C-alpha positions in Angstrom: 108.6 -47.0 8.0 109.8 -45.2 11.1 111.4 -42.5 9.0 108.2 -42.0 7.0 106.2 -41.7 10.2 108.6 -39.3 11.6 108.5 -37.2 8.5 104.7 -37.2 8.5 104.6 -36.2 12.2 106.9 -33.3 11.7 104.9 -32.1 8.7 101.8 -32.2 10.9 103.7 -30.4 13.6 104.7 -27.6 11.2 101.2 -27.1 9.7 99.4 -27.1 13.1 102.0 -24.9 14.9 102.2 -22.3 12.1 98.4 -22.1 11.9 98.2 -21.6 15.7 101.0 -18.9 15.5 99.2 -17.0 12.8 95.8 -17.3 14.4 97.1 -16.3 17.9 99.3 -13.4 16.7 96.6 -11.6 14.6 94.3 -11.9 17.6 96.9 -10.7 20.1 97.7 -7.5 18.2 94.0 -6.6 18.0 92.7 -7.6 21.4 89.7 -5.3 21.1 88.7 -6.9 17.8 88.9 -10.4 19.4 86.9 -9.1 22.3 84.1 -7.8 20.0 84.0 -11.2 18.3 83.7 -13.0 21.6 80.8 -10.7 22.5 79.2 -11.6 19.1 79.4 -15.3 20.0 77.8 -14.5 23.4 75.0 -12.6 21.8 74.4 -15.4 19.3 73.9 -17.7 22.4 71.6 -15.1 24.0 74.3 -14.4 26.6 75.1 -10.9 25.5 75.8 -8.6 28.5 76.2 -11.5 30.9 80.0 -10.9 31.2 81.5 -7.5 32.0 83.8 -5.8 29.5 86.9 -6.6 31.5 86.1 -10.3 31.4 85.6 -10.5 27.6 88.8 -8.4 27.1 90.7 -10.7 29.5 89.4 -13.7 27.6 90.5 -12.1 24.3 94.1 -11.7 25.6 94.3 -15.2 27.2 92.8 -16.9 24.1 95.3 -15.3 21.7 98.2 -16.0 24.2 97.1 -19.6 24.5 97.0 -20.2 20.7 100.3 -18.4 20.0 102.1 -20.1 22.9 100.9 -23.6 21.9 102.1 -22.9 18.4 105.6 -22.1 19.7 105.6 -25.0 22.1 104.6 -27.4 19.4 107.1 -25.9 17.0 110.0 -26.4 19.5 108.5 -29.7 20.8 108.3 -28.5 24.4 106.5 -30.8 26.8 105.4 -32.9 23.9 102.9 -35.2 25.6 101.1 -32.3 27.4 101.1 -29.8 24.6 99.8 -32.3 22.0 96.9 -33.2 24.3 96.0 -29.5 24.9 96.2 -28.8 21.2 93.9 -31.8 20.4 91.4 -30.7 23.1 91.5 -27.1 21.7 90.8 -28.4 18.1 87.9 -30.6 19.4 86.3 -27.5 20.9 87.0 -25.3 17.8 85.7 -27.9 15.5 82.5 -28.3 17.5 82.0 -24.5 17.4 82.7 -24.3 13.7 80.2 -27.1 13.1 77.6 -25.1 15.0 78.5 -22.0 12.9 78.1 -24.0 9.7 74.7 -25.5 10.5 73.1 -22.5 12.4 75.0 -19.6 10.7 74.6 -17.2 13.7 77.8 -15.3 12.7 79.0 -14.9 9.1 82.7 -14.7 10.1 84.3 -16.9 12.8 87.2 -14.5 13.5 89.8 -17.3 13.4 92.4 -15.0 11.9 90.9 -11.7 13.0 90.6 -9.2 10.2 93.6 -10.5 8.4 92.0 -13.5 6.6 88.2 -13.8 6.2 86.8 -17.4 6.0 83.3 -18.5 5.4 81.8 -20.9 8.0 82.2 -23.8 5.6 85.9 -23.0 5.0 86.4 -22.7 8.8 84.8 -26.1 9.4 87.0 -27.7 6.7 90.1 -26.1 8.1 89.4 -27.2 11.7 88.6 -30.8 10.6 92.0 -31.0 8.9 93.7 -29.5 11.9 91.8 -31.9 14.2 93.1 -34.9 12.2 96.6 -33.6 12.3 96.4 -32.9 16.0 95.1 -36.4 16.6 98.1 -37.9 14.8 100.5 -35.7 16.8 98.8 -36.8 20.1 99.2 -40.5 19.1 103.0 -40.3 18.7 104.1 -37.2 20.6 107.6 -38.5 21.5 108.5 -39.0 17.8 108.3 -35.2 17.2 111.9 -33.9 16.8 113.0 -31.5 19.5 114.5 -28.1 18.5 115.7 -27.3 22.0 116.8 -29.3 25.0 114.8 -29.7 28.2 117.3 -27.5 30.1 116.3 -24.4 28.1 112.6 -25.1 27.6 111.7 -22.8 30.5 113.4 -19.8 28.8 111.3 -20.3 25.6 108.1 -20.7 27.6 108.6 -17.6 29.7 109.9 -15.5 26.8 107.0 -16.5 24.6 104.4 -15.7 27.2 106.1 -12.4 28.0 106.3 -11.4 24.3 102.7 -12.2 23.4 101.1 -10.7 26.5 103.3 -7.5 26.1 102.2 -7.3 22.5 98.6 -7.3 23.4 99.1 -4.8 26.2 100.9 -2.4 23.9 98.3 -2.7 21.2 95.6 -2.0 23.8 97.5 1.1 24.9 98.2 2.3 21.4 96.6 0.8 18.2 97.0 -2.6 16.6 100.5 -3.1 15.2 99.1 -4.2 11.8 95.8 -2.7 10.6 93.8 -5.1 8.3 90.6 -3.2 8.4 89.2 -1.1 5.5 89.9 2.2 7.4 93.7 1.7 7.5 96.2 4.6 6.9 96.3 5.2 3.1 92.7 3.9 2.5 90.7 6.1 0.1 87.3 6.2 1.9 85.7 8.3 -0.8 86.3 5.7 -3.5 85.3 2.9 -1.1 82.1 4.6 -0.2 81.3 5.1 -3.9 81.9 1.4 -4.5 79.5 0.6 -1.6 76.8 2.9 -3.0 77.1 1.4 -6.5 77.2 -2.2 -5.2 74.4 -4.6 -6.2 71.6 -4.5 -3.7 69.8 -7.6 -2.5 66.4 -8.4 -4.1 63.4 -9.8 -2.3 60.1 -11.3 -3.4 57.0 -11.3 -1.2 54.3 -13.8 -1.5 50.8 -13.2 0.0 48.5 -16.0 1.1 44.8 -14.9 0.8 41.5 -16.7 1.1 38.1 -16.4 -0.6 35.1 -18.7 -0.4 37.2 -21.3 1.4 39.9 -21.3 -1.3 43.5 -20.2 -0.4 45.8 -19.0 -3.1 49.2 -17.3 -3.3 49.7 -13.9 -5.0 52.6 -11.6 -5.6 52.6 -7.8 -5.7 52.0 -8.0 -9.5 48.8 -10.0 -9.4 47.5 -8.9 -6.0 43.7 -9.4 -6.1 40.8 -7.1 -5.0 39.5 -6.5 -1.5 37.1 -9.5 -1.7 40.0 -11.7 -0.7 41.0 -12.1 3.0 44.6 -11.7 4.0 46.0 -14.8 5.8 49.8 -14.6 5.8 52.8 -13.5 3.8 56.4 -14.5 3.4 59.4 -12.8 2.0 62.4 -14.5 0.5 65.7 -13.2 -0.9 65.9 -13.9 -4.6 69.3 -12.4 -5.1 72.0 -11.6 -2.6 73.6 -8.2 -2.6 77.3 -7.4 -2.7 78.6 -6.7 0.8 81.3 -4.0 0.7 83.6 -2.7 3.4 81.8 0.6 3.9 78.2 -0.4 3.4 77.3 0.9 6.9 79.3 4.1 6.9 77.4 7.3 7.2 77.7 10.6 9.1 74.6 12.5 10.3 75.2 15.9 11.9 73.0 16.0 15.0 72.5 19.7 15.1 70.3 19.6 11.9 70.0 15.8 11.1 71.8 16.4 7.8 73.7 13.5 6.2 77.2 15.0 5.6 78.9 11.8 4.5 79.6 12.9 1.0 80.7 16.4 1.9 83.2 15.0 4.5 84.7 12.4 2.1 84.8 14.8 -0.9 86.4 17.6 1.0 89.7 18.3 -0.8 91.3 19.7 2.4 91.9 18.2 5.8 89.2 16.9 8.2 89.6 15.7 11.8 87.3 13.0 13.0 87.2 12.2 16.7 85.8 8.7 17.0 84.0 7.4 20.1 81.6 4.5 19.7 80.2 5.2 23.2 81.0 8.5 24.9 79.8 7.0 28.2 82.8 4.6 28.1 85.3 7.0 26.5 88.6 7.9 28.3 88.4 11.5 29.3 92.0 11.9 30.5 93.1 13.7 27.3 90.2 16.0 26.7 92.5 19.0 27.1 94.6 18.0 24.1 91.4 17.3 22.1 90.1 20.8 22.9 93.5 22.3 21.9 93.3 20.5 18.6 89.7 21.8 18.0 90.8 25.3 18.7 93.7 24.8 16.2 91.1 23.6 13.6 88.9 26.6 14.3 91.8 28.9 13.8 92.9 27.4 10.5 89.5 26.5 9.1 89.7 22.7 9.2 86.5 20.8 9.8 86.4 18.9 13.1 83.6 16.4 14.0 83.0 14.0 16.8 81.5 10.7 15.5 79.5 8.7 18.1 76.6 6.3 18.4 75.7 7.8 21.8 72.4 9.6 22.4 71.7 13.1 23.7 72.3 12.0 27.3 75.7 10.6 26.6 76.7 13.7 24.5 75.5 16.0 27.2 77.4 14.2 29.8 80.6 14.3 27.7 80.1 18.1 27.1 79.6 18.7 30.8 82.7 16.7 31.7 85.1 18.0 29.0 83.6 21.4 28.0 83.5 20.1 24.4 82.3 22.7 21.8 82.9 20.7 18.6 80.0 19.4 16.6 78.7 15.9 17.2 77.6 13.5 14.5 75.8 10.1 14.6 77.5 7.0 13.1 76.8 3.3 13.6 78.6 2.0 16.7 79.9 -1.1 15.0 81.4 0.9 12.2 83.1 3.2 14.7 84.6 0.3 16.5 85.9 -1.0 13.2 87.4 2.4 12.2 89.7 2.6 15.2 90.4 0.5 18.2 90.5 3.4 20.7 87.8 5.2 22.6 88.2 8.0 21.8 90.5 7.8 18.8 91.4 10.4 16.2 91.3 10.1 12.4 92.8 12.7 9.9 91.4 12.7 6.4 92.8 14.6 3.4 90.7 14.5 0.2 88.9 11.4 1.5 92.2 9.5 2.2 93.1 8.4 5.8 96.3 10.3 6.5 96.9 9.2 10.0 95.2 7.6 13.1 95.9 8.2 16.8 94.9 6.5 20.0 93.8 8.8 22.8 97.1 8.0 24.5 99.2 9.3 21.6 97.3 12.4 20.3 99.2 14.9 18.1 101.7 16.9 20.1 100.4 20.5 20.6 103.9 21.8 20.0 103.7 20.6 16.3 100.4 22.5 15.8 102.1 25.8 15.0 101.6 26.0 11.3 99.0 24.8 8.7 98.8 21.1 8.1 100.0 21.5 4.6 103.4 22.5 6.0 103.3 20.2 9.1 104.6 16.7 9.8 101.1 15.8 11.0 99.5 16.6 7.6 101.8 14.2 5.8 100.6 10.6 5.4 102.1 8.2 7.8 104.6 6.0 6.0 103.6 2.4 5.4 105.8 0.8 8.0 104.9 -2.9 7.7 108.6 -3.8 6.9 109.8 -1.9 9.9 107.2 -3.6 12.2 108.2 -7.0 10.8 111.8 -6.1 11.5 110.9 -5.2 15.1 109.3 -8.6 15.6 112.3 -10.3 14.1 114.7 -8.4 16.4 112.7 -8.8 19.6 111.3 -12.3 19.2 112.4 -14.4 16.3 116.2 -13.7 16.4 116.5 -14.2 20.2 114.8 -17.6 19.9 116.9 -18.5 16.9 120.1 -17.5 18.8 119.0 -19.5 21.8 118.2 -22.6 19.6 121.5 -22.3 17.8 123.4 -22.1 21.1 121.5 -24.9 22.6 122.1 -27.2 19.6 125.8 -26.3 19.6 126.0 -27.1 23.3 124.1 -30.4 22.8 126.5 -31.3 19.9 129.5 -30.5 22.1 128.2 -32.8 24.8 127.6 -35.6 22.3 131.2 -35.2 20.9 132.6 -35.4 24.5 130.6 -38.5 25.3 131.7 -40.1 22.0 135.4 -39.4 22.8 135.0 -40.7 26.4 133.4 -43.9 25.1 136.1 -44.4 22.5 
Protein backbone atom coordinates (compact mmCIF):
# COMPACT_ATOMS: atom_id res chain seq x y z
CA UNK A 1 0.00 0.00 0.00
CA UNK A 2 2.82 2.40 0.87
CA UNK A 3 4.58 1.71 -2.44
CA UNK A 4 1.34 2.27 -4.36
CA UNK A 5 0.77 5.58 -2.57
CA UNK A 6 4.32 6.69 -3.23
CA UNK A 7 3.97 5.79 -6.92
CA UNK A 8 0.72 7.76 -7.11
CA UNK A 9 2.30 10.77 -5.39
CA UNK A 10 5.24 10.86 -7.76
CA UNK A 11 3.00 10.56 -10.81
CA UNK A 12 0.99 13.51 -9.45
CA UNK A 13 4.25 15.37 -8.82
CA UNK A 14 5.42 14.86 -12.41
CA UNK A 15 2.09 15.88 -13.99
CA UNK A 16 1.71 19.05 -11.91
CA UNK A 17 5.37 20.10 -12.12
CA UNK A 18 5.63 19.59 -15.90
CA UNK A 19 2.40 21.54 -16.44
CA UNK A 20 3.71 24.41 -14.31
CA UNK A 21 7.03 24.33 -16.16
CA UNK A 22 5.39 24.53 -19.57
CA UNK A 23 2.90 27.18 -18.51
CA UNK A 24 5.53 29.30 -16.77
CA UNK A 25 8.12 29.05 -19.52
CA UNK A 26 5.89 29.99 -22.47
CA UNK A 27 4.73 33.00 -20.46
CA UNK A 28 8.28 33.92 -19.45
CA UNK A 29 9.61 34.04 -23.02
CA UNK A 30 6.70 36.28 -24.09
CA UNK A 31 6.30 38.70 -21.17
CA UNK A 32 4.54 41.28 -23.34
CA UNK A 33 1.95 38.74 -24.43
CA UNK A 34 1.29 37.78 -20.81
CA UNK A 35 1.06 41.46 -19.92
CA UNK A 36 -1.59 42.00 -22.61
CA UNK A 37 -3.57 39.04 -21.27
CA UNK A 38 -3.43 40.46 -17.73
CA UNK A 39 -4.74 43.75 -19.11
CA UNK A 40 -7.57 41.84 -20.83
CA UNK A 41 -8.53 40.33 -17.47
CA UNK A 42 -8.49 43.77 -15.83
CA UNK A 43 -10.65 45.19 -18.62
CA UNK A 44 -13.14 42.33 -18.20
CA UNK A 45 -13.38 43.31 -14.52
CA UNK A 46 -13.86 46.99 -15.47
CA UNK A 47 -10.42 47.76 -14.03
CA UNK A 48 -8.70 48.59 -17.31
CA UNK A 49 -6.20 51.42 -17.00
CA UNK A 50 -6.15 51.18 -13.21
CA UNK A 51 -2.59 49.86 -13.11
CA UNK A 52 0.30 51.49 -14.99
CA UNK A 53 2.08 49.55 -17.73
CA UNK A 54 5.14 48.84 -15.58
CA UNK A 55 2.93 47.21 -12.96
CA UNK A 56 1.20 44.83 -15.39
CA UNK A 57 4.55 44.01 -17.01
CA UNK A 58 6.11 43.30 -13.61
CA UNK A 59 3.12 41.10 -12.74
CA UNK A 60 3.66 39.23 -16.02
CA UNK A 61 7.32 38.50 -15.25
CA UNK A 62 6.63 37.55 -11.62
CA UNK A 63 3.69 35.27 -12.49
CA UNK A 64 5.70 33.34 -15.08
CA UNK A 65 8.70 33.11 -12.73
CA UNK A 66 6.43 31.82 -9.93
CA UNK A 67 4.88 29.08 -12.08
CA UNK A 68 8.19 27.95 -13.59
CA UNK A 69 10.00 27.99 -10.23
CA UNK A 70 7.24 26.06 -8.48
CA UNK A 71 7.44 23.48 -11.27
CA UNK A 72 11.18 23.02 -10.69
CA UNK A 73 10.87 23.02 -6.90
CA UNK A 74 8.12 20.40 -7.05
CA UNK A 75 10.06 18.32 -9.54
CA UNK A 76 13.14 18.31 -7.30
CA UNK A 77 11.03 18.04 -4.10
CA UNK A 78 12.53 21.22 -2.63
CA UNK A 79 10.85 22.47 0.59
CA UNK A 80 8.12 19.92 0.06
CA UNK A 81 5.68 21.12 2.73
CA UNK A 82 5.82 24.78 1.72
CA UNK A 83 5.90 24.26 -2.05
CA UNK A 84 2.94 21.85 -2.10
CA UNK A 85 0.88 24.34 -0.06
CA UNK A 86 1.75 27.20 -2.42
CA UNK A 87 0.92 25.05 -5.45
CA UNK A 88 -2.44 24.08 -3.93
CA UNK A 89 -3.24 27.74 -3.16
CA UNK A 90 -2.27 28.72 -6.71
CA UNK A 91 -4.53 26.03 -8.19
CA UNK A 92 -7.44 27.12 -5.99
CA UNK A 93 -7.11 30.65 -7.38
CA UNK A 94 -6.65 29.45 -10.96
CA UNK A 95 -9.64 27.11 -10.73
CA UNK A 96 -11.83 29.91 -9.38
CA UNK A 97 -10.75 32.16 -12.26
CA UNK A 98 -11.37 29.45 -14.84
CA UNK A 99 -14.83 28.81 -13.34
CA UNK A 100 -15.61 32.50 -13.80
CA UNK A 101 -14.33 32.34 -17.39
CA UNK A 102 -16.47 29.30 -18.11
CA UNK A 103 -19.68 30.79 -16.70
CA UNK A 104 -19.32 34.46 -17.76
CA UNK A 105 -17.08 34.01 -20.85
CA UNK A 106 -15.51 37.51 -20.63
CA UNK A 107 -12.38 36.26 -22.46
CA UNK A 108 -12.32 33.51 -25.08
CA UNK A 109 -8.76 32.35 -24.30
CA UNK A 110 -7.40 32.13 -20.76
CA UNK A 111 -3.76 32.46 -21.84
CA UNK A 112 -2.63 29.56 -19.62
CA UNK A 113 -0.03 28.49 -22.16
CA UNK A 114 0.43 31.80 -23.96
CA UNK A 115 0.13 31.47 -27.73
CA UNK A 116 1.66 28.00 -27.72
CA UNK A 117 -1.52 26.07 -26.83
CA UNK A 118 -5.02 27.51 -27.14
CA UNK A 119 -7.67 26.13 -24.79
CA UNK A 120 -11.36 26.88 -24.58
CA UNK A 121 -12.69 28.06 -21.25
CA UNK A 122 -14.29 24.66 -20.70
CA UNK A 123 -11.01 22.86 -21.39
CA UNK A 124 -9.20 25.26 -19.05
CA UNK A 125 -11.66 24.55 -16.25
CA UNK A 126 -11.33 20.78 -16.70
CA UNK A 127 -7.51 21.05 -16.70
CA UNK A 128 -7.46 23.14 -13.54
CA UNK A 129 -9.87 20.83 -11.70
CA UNK A 130 -7.58 17.87 -12.45
CA UNK A 131 -4.51 19.82 -11.32
CA UNK A 132 -6.36 20.97 -8.20
CA UNK A 133 -7.11 17.38 -7.22
CA UNK A 134 -3.52 16.31 -7.87
CA UNK A 135 -2.20 19.28 -5.88
CA UNK A 136 -4.46 18.40 -2.96
CA UNK A 137 -3.07 14.84 -2.95
CA UNK A 138 0.49 16.18 -2.93
CA UNK A 139 -0.33 18.61 -0.13
CA UNK A 140 -1.77 15.75 1.95
CA UNK A 141 1.42 13.63 1.84
CA UNK A 142 4.28 16.02 0.96
CA UNK A 143 7.03 14.09 2.77
CA UNK A 144 6.38 10.97 0.72
CA UNK A 145 7.53 12.75 -2.46
CA UNK A 146 10.95 11.39 -3.42
CA UNK A 147 13.76 13.93 -3.30
CA UNK A 148 16.01 14.35 -6.35
CA UNK A 149 18.51 16.53 -4.52
CA UNK A 150 19.68 16.87 -0.92
CA UNK A 151 18.93 19.78 1.36
CA UNK A 152 22.54 20.95 1.15
CA UNK A 153 22.25 21.81 -2.54
CA UNK A 154 18.65 22.99 -2.66
CA UNK A 155 19.73 26.63 -2.44
CA UNK A 156 21.76 26.27 -5.64
CA UNK A 157 18.73 24.98 -7.55
CA UNK A 158 16.48 27.73 -6.15
CA UNK A 159 18.84 30.59 -7.01
CA UNK A 160 19.80 29.20 -10.42
CA UNK A 161 16.16 28.64 -11.39
CA UNK A 162 15.13 32.16 -10.43
CA UNK A 163 18.14 33.64 -12.21
CA UNK A 164 17.47 31.64 -15.38
CA UNK A 165 13.75 32.38 -15.72
CA UNK A 166 14.00 36.10 -14.89
CA UNK A 167 17.00 36.49 -17.22
CA UNK A 168 15.00 34.73 -19.96
CA UNK A 169 12.13 37.20 -19.56
CA UNK A 170 14.52 40.17 -19.51
CA UNK A 171 16.25 39.01 -22.71
CA UNK A 172 12.95 38.41 -24.51
CA UNK A 173 11.82 41.90 -23.50
CA UNK A 174 15.02 43.41 -24.88
CA UNK A 175 14.91 41.37 -28.08
CA UNK A 176 11.94 39.24 -29.20
CA UNK A 177 10.33 36.08 -27.76
CA UNK A 178 12.69 33.12 -28.04
CA UNK A 179 9.95 31.02 -29.66
CA UNK A 180 7.27 32.66 -31.81
CA UNK A 181 3.92 30.83 -31.72
CA UNK A 182 1.90 33.61 -33.36
CA UNK A 183 0.61 33.55 -36.97
CA UNK A 184 3.14 36.21 -38.03
CA UNK A 185 6.25 34.16 -37.29
CA UNK A 186 9.25 34.06 -39.64
CA UNK A 187 8.34 31.85 -42.60
CA UNK A 188 4.59 32.52 -42.39
CA UNK A 189 2.88 33.20 -45.72
CA UNK A 190 0.68 36.16 -44.88
CA UNK A 191 -0.84 36.37 -48.35
CA UNK A 192 -2.22 32.82 -48.15
CA UNK A 193 -3.35 33.36 -44.55
CA UNK A 194 -5.18 36.55 -45.55
CA UNK A 195 -6.89 34.78 -48.47
CA UNK A 196 -7.99 32.05 -46.07
CA UNK A 197 -9.39 34.69 -43.71
CA UNK A 198 -11.28 36.42 -46.55
CA UNK A 199 -12.80 33.13 -47.71
CA UNK A 200 -13.73 31.93 -44.22
CA UNK A 201 -17.36 31.38 -43.32
CA UNK A 202 -18.91 34.55 -41.95
CA UNK A 203 -21.28 34.57 -38.97
CA UNK A 204 -24.99 34.72 -39.74
CA UNK A 205 -27.53 36.68 -37.71
CA UNK A 206 -31.29 36.84 -37.55
CA UNK A 207 -33.18 39.89 -36.35
CA UNK A 208 -36.68 39.63 -34.92
CA UNK A 209 -38.88 42.74 -34.65
CA UNK A 210 -41.61 43.13 -32.05
CA UNK A 211 -44.46 45.38 -33.30
CA UNK A 212 -47.89 46.28 -32.00
CA UNK A 213 -51.24 47.06 -33.66
CA UNK A 214 -54.63 47.49 -32.02
CA UNK A 215 -53.23 46.15 -28.73
CA UNK A 216 -51.83 43.02 -30.36
CA UNK A 217 -48.11 42.35 -30.28
CA UNK A 218 -46.45 40.08 -32.81
CA UNK A 219 -42.95 39.13 -33.90
CA UNK A 220 -41.76 39.62 -37.48
CA UNK A 221 -38.59 39.01 -39.45
CA UNK A 222 -37.19 41.05 -42.31
CA UNK A 223 -38.95 38.75 -44.78
CA UNK A 224 -42.46 39.34 -43.41
CA UNK A 225 -42.07 42.87 -42.03
CA UNK A 226 -45.56 44.49 -42.05
CA UNK A 227 -46.76 47.89 -43.27
CA UNK A 228 -46.47 51.18 -41.42
CA UNK A 229 -49.73 50.69 -39.54
CA UNK A 230 -47.80 48.59 -37.02
CA UNK A 231 -45.90 50.36 -34.21
CA UNK A 232 -42.30 49.34 -33.49
CA UNK A 233 -41.76 48.15 -29.91
CA UNK A 234 -38.43 46.34 -29.78
CA UNK A 235 -36.01 44.13 -31.70
CA UNK A 236 -33.49 41.42 -30.92
CA UNK A 237 -30.68 39.92 -32.94
CA UNK A 238 -29.28 36.44 -32.40
CA UNK A 239 -26.43 34.61 -34.10
CA UNK A 240 -27.80 31.65 -36.04
CA UNK A 241 -24.44 30.37 -37.23
CA UNK A 242 -20.95 31.09 -35.93
CA UNK A 243 -18.28 32.24 -38.32
CA UNK A 244 -14.81 30.77 -38.70
CA UNK A 245 -12.26 32.81 -36.78
CA UNK A 246 -8.93 32.81 -38.60
CA UNK A 247 -5.52 34.07 -37.55
CA UNK A 248 -5.58 37.17 -39.77
CA UNK A 249 -9.25 38.15 -39.69
CA UNK A 250 -8.39 41.64 -38.34
CA UNK A 251 -5.36 42.34 -40.55
CA UNK A 252 -5.68 45.34 -42.89
CA UNK A 253 -3.45 48.20 -43.99
CA UNK A 254 -4.98 51.61 -44.83
CA UNK A 255 -2.66 54.28 -46.22
CA UNK A 256 -3.42 57.48 -44.31
CA UNK A 257 -2.41 59.87 -47.08
CA UNK A 258 -5.39 58.85 -49.25
CA UNK A 259 -7.38 56.39 -47.06
CA UNK A 260 -6.73 53.58 -49.54
CA UNK A 261 -6.71 49.95 -48.42
CA UNK A 262 -3.37 48.61 -49.63
CA UNK A 263 -3.47 45.24 -47.82
CA UNK A 264 -3.66 43.13 -50.98
CA UNK A 265 -1.04 45.15 -52.84
CA UNK A 266 1.44 44.83 -49.95
CA UNK A 267 0.91 41.09 -49.48
CA UNK A 268 0.90 40.32 -53.22
CA UNK A 269 4.08 42.31 -53.96
CA UNK A 270 6.56 39.79 -55.37
CA UNK A 271 9.47 41.91 -54.16
CA UNK A 272 10.59 43.04 -50.71
CA UNK A 273 8.58 45.28 -48.38
CA UNK A 274 9.64 46.71 -45.02
CA UNK A 275 6.95 47.27 -42.39
CA UNK A 276 7.80 49.36 -39.34
CA UNK A 277 5.36 48.24 -36.63
CA UNK A 278 4.28 50.54 -33.80
CA UNK A 279 0.97 49.91 -32.02
CA UNK A 280 1.22 53.31 -30.34
CA UNK A 281 3.77 55.84 -31.57
CA UNK A 282 3.27 57.82 -28.35
CA UNK A 283 4.84 54.92 -26.42
CA UNK A 284 7.42 53.90 -29.04
CA UNK A 285 11.15 53.87 -28.25
CA UNK A 286 12.77 56.66 -30.29
CA UNK A 287 16.38 55.76 -29.46
CA UNK A 288 17.01 54.11 -32.85
CA UNK A 289 15.22 56.51 -35.18
CA UNK A 290 18.49 57.26 -36.98
CA UNK A 291 18.86 53.61 -38.05
CA UNK A 292 15.22 53.57 -39.16
CA UNK A 293 15.76 56.69 -41.27
CA UNK A 294 18.88 55.13 -42.84
CA UNK A 295 16.89 52.03 -43.68
CA UNK A 296 14.16 54.14 -45.30
CA UNK A 297 16.75 56.00 -47.37
CA UNK A 298 18.14 52.63 -48.47
CA UNK A 299 14.64 51.53 -49.53
CA UNK A 300 14.11 54.77 -51.43
CA UNK A 301 17.40 54.29 -53.24
CA UNK A 302 16.66 50.69 -54.27
CA UNK A 303 12.91 50.97 -54.83
CA UNK A 304 11.64 48.88 -51.90
CA UNK A 305 8.30 49.89 -50.33
CA UNK A 306 8.55 51.03 -46.70
CA UNK A 307 5.50 51.68 -44.52
CA UNK A 308 4.96 52.47 -40.87
CA UNK A 309 1.92 50.62 -39.50
CA UNK A 310 0.33 52.16 -36.42
CA UNK A 311 -2.99 52.61 -34.67
CA UNK A 312 -2.05 56.12 -33.51
CA UNK A 313 -4.03 59.13 -34.70
CA UNK A 314 -2.81 62.26 -36.45
CA UNK A 315 -1.53 63.79 -33.22
CA UNK A 316 0.66 60.79 -32.39
CA UNK A 317 2.01 60.58 -35.95
CA UNK A 318 2.75 64.31 -36.02
CA UNK A 319 4.56 64.05 -32.70
CA UNK A 320 6.66 61.13 -34.00
CA UNK A 321 7.52 63.03 -37.19
CA UNK A 322 8.60 66.09 -35.21
CA UNK A 323 10.69 63.93 -32.89
CA UNK A 324 12.41 61.74 -35.49
CA UNK A 325 12.11 63.63 -38.77
CA UNK A 326 10.34 60.61 -40.30
CA UNK A 327 9.48 60.97 -43.99
CA UNK A 328 8.16 57.46 -44.64
CA UNK A 329 4.43 56.91 -45.27
CA UNK A 330 2.14 55.97 -42.38
CA UNK A 331 -0.68 53.43 -42.49
CA UNK A 332 -3.47 52.56 -40.09
CA UNK A 333 -3.77 49.02 -38.70
CA UNK A 334 -5.60 47.62 -35.68
CA UNK A 335 -3.52 48.04 -32.52
CA UNK A 336 -4.19 44.55 -31.18
CA UNK A 337 -3.10 43.06 -34.50
CA UNK A 338 0.12 45.09 -34.42
CA UNK A 339 0.89 43.91 -30.89
CA UNK A 340 0.37 40.36 -32.12
CA UNK A 341 2.66 40.78 -35.14
CA UNK A 342 5.74 41.72 -33.12
CA UNK A 343 6.50 42.22 -29.42
CA UNK A 344 8.50 45.39 -29.89
CA UNK A 345 7.52 49.04 -30.17
CA UNK A 346 8.72 49.83 -32.72
CA UNK A 347 9.58 46.57 -34.46
CA UNK A 348 10.54 45.81 -38.04
CA UNK A 349 9.12 43.21 -40.41
CA UNK A 350 10.54 42.24 -43.81
CA UNK A 351 8.19 40.62 -46.34
CA UNK A 352 9.08 38.95 -49.61
CA UNK A 353 6.24 37.82 -51.85
CA UNK A 354 3.91 37.90 -48.85
CA UNK A 355 6.19 35.71 -46.69
CA UNK A 356 7.78 36.95 -43.44
CA UNK A 357 11.53 36.86 -44.13
CA UNK A 358 12.72 38.33 -40.85
CA UNK A 359 11.67 40.27 -37.75
CA UNK A 360 13.74 42.68 -35.65
CA UNK A 361 13.31 44.38 -32.32
CA UNK A 362 14.17 48.08 -32.25
CA UNK A 363 17.24 47.08 -30.23
CA UNK A 364 18.58 44.86 -33.04
CA UNK A 365 17.74 46.61 -36.29
CA UNK A 366 19.64 45.57 -39.45
CA UNK A 367 23.22 46.81 -39.43
CA UNK A 368 23.68 49.73 -41.81
CA UNK A 369 27.02 48.23 -42.91
CA UNK A 370 25.09 45.32 -44.48
CA UNK A 371 22.89 47.67 -46.53
CA UNK A 372 25.39 48.11 -49.34
CA UNK A 373 23.74 46.02 -52.04
CA UNK A 374 20.27 44.95 -53.07
CA UNK A 375 18.36 42.66 -50.74
CA UNK A 376 18.40 39.90 -53.35
CA UNK A 377 22.17 39.70 -52.86
CA UNK A 378 22.24 40.52 -49.15
CA UNK A 379 22.18 38.39 -46.03
CA UNK A 380 19.26 40.48 -44.77
CA UNK A 381 17.12 39.48 -47.74
CA UNK A 382 17.45 35.76 -47.02
CA UNK A 383 14.89 34.14 -44.79
CA UNK A 384 16.12 33.67 -41.25
CA UNK A 385 16.77 29.95 -40.63
CA UNK A 386 14.32 28.04 -38.49
CA UNK A 387 16.40 27.86 -35.36
CA UNK A 388 14.12 25.99 -32.95
CA UNK A 389 16.61 23.07 -32.51
CA UNK A 390 19.40 25.55 -31.84
CA UNK A 391 17.31 27.42 -29.27
CA UNK A 392 16.34 24.18 -27.56
CA UNK A 393 20.03 23.25 -27.48
CA UNK A 394 20.82 26.59 -25.80
CA UNK A 395 18.22 25.89 -23.10
CA UNK A 396 19.69 22.43 -22.58
CA UNK A 397 23.22 23.80 -22.27
CA UNK A 398 22.40 26.71 -19.99
CA UNK A 399 19.72 25.21 -17.76
CA UNK A 400 18.90 21.52 -18.10
CA UNK A 401 22.44 20.13 -18.26
CA UNK A 402 23.78 22.15 -15.29
CA UNK A 403 20.87 20.99 -13.13
CA UNK A 404 21.31 17.42 -14.35
CA UNK A 405 25.05 17.56 -13.55
CA UNK A 406 24.33 19.01 -10.11
CA UNK A 407 21.72 16.30 -9.41
CA UNK A 408 24.08 13.55 -10.55
CA UNK A 409 26.92 14.87 -8.41
CA UNK A 410 24.58 15.27 -5.44
CA UNK A 411 23.26 11.71 -5.74
CA UNK A 412 26.79 10.31 -6.07
CA UNK A 413 27.86 12.26 -3.01
CA UNK A 414 24.80 11.02 -1.06
CA UNK A 415 25.48 7.45 -2.16
CA UNK A 416 29.15 7.76 -1.08
CA UNK A 417 28.07 8.99 2.35
CA UNK A 418 25.59 6.11 2.64
CA UNK A 419 28.34 3.58 1.78
CA UNK A 420 30.69 5.10 4.36
CA UNK A 421 28.00 4.98 7.05
CA UNK A 422 27.27 1.36 6.13
CA UNK A 423 30.93 0.38 6.40
CA UNK A 424 31.29 2.20 9.71
CA UNK A 425 28.22 0.44 11.10
CA UNK A 426 29.50 -2.96 9.98
